[in-house]
C-alpha positions in Angstrom: 47.3 -42.7 10.3 47.3 -39.0 10.8 44.5 -36.9 9.0 45.6 -33.3 8.2 42.1 -32.5 7.1 40.7 -33.3 10.6 43.3 -31.0 12.1 42.3 -28.3 9.7 38.6 -28.7 10.4 39.6 -28.4 14.3 41.3 -25.3 13.7 38.5 -23.8 11.6 36.0 -24.6 14.4 38.3 -22.8 16.9 38.8 -19.8 14.7 35.0 -19.7 14.4 34.0 -20.3 18.0 33.1 -17.4 20.3 35.8 -16.6 23.0 34.2 -16.5 26.5 34.5 -12.7 27.1 32.9 -11.3 30.3 31.5 -8.0 31.1 34.2 -7.5 33.6 36.8 -8.3 30.9 35.2 -5.3 28.8 35.0 -2.9 31.7 38.7 -3.4 32.7 39.7 -3.1 29.1 37.9 0.2 28.6 39.3 1.5 32.0 43.0 0.2 31.4 43.2 0.6 27.7 44.4 -3.0 27.3 43.7 -6.6 28.4 45.7 -9.9 28.0 43.4 -12.8 27.6 44.4 -16.4 28.1 43.9 -19.5 26.0 42.7 -17.7 23.0 44.3 -20.0 20.8 45.0 -23.7 21.5 48.6 -25.3 21.3 47.8 -27.0 18.0 46.4 -23.9 16.3 49.2 -21.8 17.5 52.0 -24.3 16.4 50.3 -24.3 12.9 50.3 -20.5 12.4 53.8 -20.1 14.0 55.0 -22.2 11.0 52.8 -20.2 8.5 53.6 -17.0 9.8 57.2 -17.3 10.4 57.9 -18.8 7.0 56.0 -15.8 5.2 57.9 -13.2 7.4 61.3 -14.5 6.9 60.8 -14.9 3.2 59.7 -11.1 3.1 62.1 -9.7 5.6 62.8 -6.2 4.5 66.0 -6.2 6.8 67.6 -9.5 5.5 71.3 -9.2 5.3 71.4 -5.9 7.4 73.3 -6.3 10.7 71.6 -4.9 13.8 74.4 -2.6 14.6 73.9 -1.0 11.1 70.1 -0.2 12.0 68.5 2.7 13.8 66.4 2.3 17.0 63.3 1.4 14.8 65.1 -1.2 12.8 66.7 -2.7 15.8 63.3 -3.2 17.4 61.7 -5.6 15.0 61.3 -7.2 11.6 58.0 -5.7 10.3 56.1 -7.2 7.4 52.5 -6.0 6.5 49.3 -7.5 5.4 50.0 -11.0 5.1 46.3 -11.9 4.9 46.6 -10.6 1.4 49.6 -12.8 0.5 48.6 -16.3 1.7 45.3 -18.1 2.4 46.4 -19.5 5.6 47.6 -16.3 7.0 44.2 -15.1 5.9 42.5 -17.8 8.3 44.2 -16.3 11.4 43.9 -12.6 10.6 40.4 -12.6 9.2 39.1 -15.1 11.8 35.8 -14.7 13.5 37.0 -15.5 16.9 39.5 -12.7 17.1 37.2 -10.1 15.2 34.3 -11.0 17.6 36.7 -10.2 20.8 37.6 -7.0 19.2 33.9 -6.2 18.6 32.9 -6.9 22.1 35.8 -5.1 23.7 35.1 -1.9 21.5 31.4 -2.1 21.9 30.5 -1.6 18.3 28.3 -3.5 15.9 31.3 -4.8 14.2 34.8 -4.4 13.0 36.8 -4.0 9.9 40.4 -4.8 8.9 42.7 -1.9 9.1 45.9 -4.0 8.4 48.1 -6.8 9.8 51.6 -6.8 10.6 54.1 -9.4 11.7 56.6 -8.1 14.4 59.5 -10.3 14.9 62.1 -9.2 17.4 65.3 -11.0 16.6 67.8 -12.6 18.9 69.7 -9.5 20.5 66.9 -7.1 19.0 66.6 -3.7 20.7 63.8 -2.2 22.6 60.5 -0.8 21.0 60.2 2.9 22.1 57.1 4.1 23.9 54.5 5.2 21.4 50.6 5.4 20.4 49.7 3.5 17.3 46.9 6.0 16.5 49.5 8.6 15.8 49.9 6.9 12.4 46.0 6.3 11.8 43.6 9.0 10.1 40.7 7.7 11.9 37.6 9.9 12.9 37.2 8.2 16.3 39.2 6.2 18.8 37.3 2.9 18.2 40.2 0.8 17.1 42.1 -1.9 18.7 45.3 -4.0 18.0 45.5 -7.7 18.7 48.9 -8.7 19.7 49.1 -12.4 19.0 52.5 -14.1 20.1 53.1 -17.3 18.3 54.8 -18.9 21.4 55.1 -18.0 25.1 56.8 -14.9 25.5 59.0 -14.5 28.9 60.2 -11.0 30.1 63.6 -11.4 28.6 62.2 -11.8 25.2 60.4 -8.5 25.1 56.6 -8.7 25.7 54.3 -5.6 25.3 54.3 -3.3 28.4 51.4 -0.9 28.7 50.8 2.4 30.6 47.5 1.8 32.2 44.9 4.3 31.6 47.1 6.2 29.3 44.3 6.3 26.5 42.5 8.6 28.7 45.6 11.1 28.8 46.9 13.3 25.9 50.3 11.9 26.2 52.8 11.6 23.1 50.0 11.9 20.6 52.2 13.9 18.2 55.3 11.7 18.7 56.0 9.1 15.9 57.9 6.0 17.4 61.7 6.9 17.9 64.1 7.7 20.7 62.3 10.9 21.4 59.0 9.2 22.0 60.8 6.8 24.4 62.4 9.7 26.6 59.4 12.1 26.3 56.6 9.7 27.0 58.7 7.8 29.9 59.2 11.1 31.6 55.5 12.0 31.2 54.3 8.7 32.5 56.6 9.1 35.5 55.5 12.6 36.2 51.8 11.7 36.1 52.2 8.5 38.3 50.9 6.3 35.6 51.4 2.6 36.2 53.4 0.6 33.8 52.4 -2.9 33.4 54.9 -5.7 32.0 54.1 -9.3 32.1 55.1 -12.4 30.4 52.8 -14.0 27.9 52.0 -17.5 28.1 51.5 -19.8 25.0 47.8 -18.9 23.6 47.6 -15.7 25.3 46.6 -12.7 23.2 46.4 -9.0 24.2 44.1 -6.3 22.8 45.2 -2.4 23.2 43.3 0.7 22.0 44.8 3.0 19.4 45.8 5.7 22.1 47.1 3.2 24.8 50.8 3.9 25.4 53.0 0.9 25.0 56.7 -0.3 24.4 58.6 -3.7 24.6 61.9 -4.5 26.0 64.8 -5.8 24.1 65.0 -9.7 23.3 68.1 -10.7 25.2 67.6 -14.5 24.4 68.9 -16.5 21.4 65.4 -17.2 20.1 63.4 -14.8 17.9 60.3 -13.3 19.4 57.5 -14.1 16.8 54.3 -12.0 16.9 51.5 -11.5 14.5 49.3 -8.4 15.0 45.8 -7.6 13.5 44.4 -4.1 13.8 40.7 -3.7 13.8 38.5 -0.6 13.6 34.8 0.1 14.0 32.8 -1.1 11.1 31.5 2.4 10.6 34.8 4.2 11.1 35.3 7.1 8.7 38.4 8.7 7.3 39.4 11.9 8.9 41.6 14.5 7.2 45.1 13.2 7.8 47.2 15.3 10.4 50.6 14.4 9.5 52.8 12.7 6.8 52.4 9.3 8.6 48.7 9.5 8.4 48.8 10.6 4.7 50.9 7.5 4.0 48.6 5.3 5.9 45.8 6.6 3.9 47.4 5.8 0.7 48.6 2.4 1.9 45.6 1.0 3.6 42.4 2.6 2.5 43.4 4.2 -0.9 39.8 4.6 -2.3 38.3 6.2 0.8 37.7 9.9 0.7 37.9 12.0 3.8 34.5 11.8 5.6 33.6 8.4 4.0 33.4 4.9 6.0 36.5 3.1 5.3 35.2 0.2 3.2 37.9 -0.2 0.6 38.6 -3.7 -0.5 41.5 -3.6 1.9 39.3 -3.1 4.7 36.8 -5.9 4.8 34.0 -6.4 7.4 35.5 -9.1 9.6 32.5 -9.4 12.1 29.2 -8.1 12.3 26.9 -8.8 15.3 23.8 -8.2 13.2 24.6 -11.0 10.9 25.2 -13.6 13.6 22.0 -15.7 14.3 21.0 -15.4 17.9 23.6 -12.9 18.9 23.0 -11.1 22.0 25.7 -8.5 21.8 27.7 -7.8 25.1 
């Protein structure tokens, strides 16, 4: 007889266990601004959370009933649903897992990380491209110590729109004042070409998870398949990240949405920003 409790305990152990990140992984991440790691999640764990995240996302789909041809570029790019960790205990298991948060901590080289927010990003069949952009344009953070985990819930071939990264772009000041749009696609693409920056686009195998810095330029191609591209993301920030004065309307909106009780200059420890990993609290931790 199948015991679902055994499956649950196995998933819990996996989500608690340390991923074998190497010093070379961390070096490449800091040089390139991104890394794609294999076998972060097992097939059984991935299948479990595919069902959980897909059900939650489709039930909360803000674009339900709006045909693709009636949406703008942003709306065609993906269905976007925020902070599932607040909505469902199973989503919380994944989004607040020690395994993912420790990877983020080690890549950033910090003592720990807090939650900024999570978001599901589902690219529908026939969904359009995601324009070039840098995430941190939206975030009122005092440093660049923030990273997004991009967690496909299945294998993502090239024709489904996996993430593409501009290698080393976090070290260049390109497109930092451009919100995601047709303009950001055009202007950033031109700047990348002019500066000879390499664009890296690769398929994701099932279980792969990528991590990219807040100022790393990235985009995604369209989904030309008949199957939705189903991705969950979690955005982590340094455990000691402070709120800086918002520089634009997007940052003012994100201050209100994701860390409302924090004042400018304070560490962002609002209830929406729980500490997800702290090396100092792990017995026997040896750091990086």
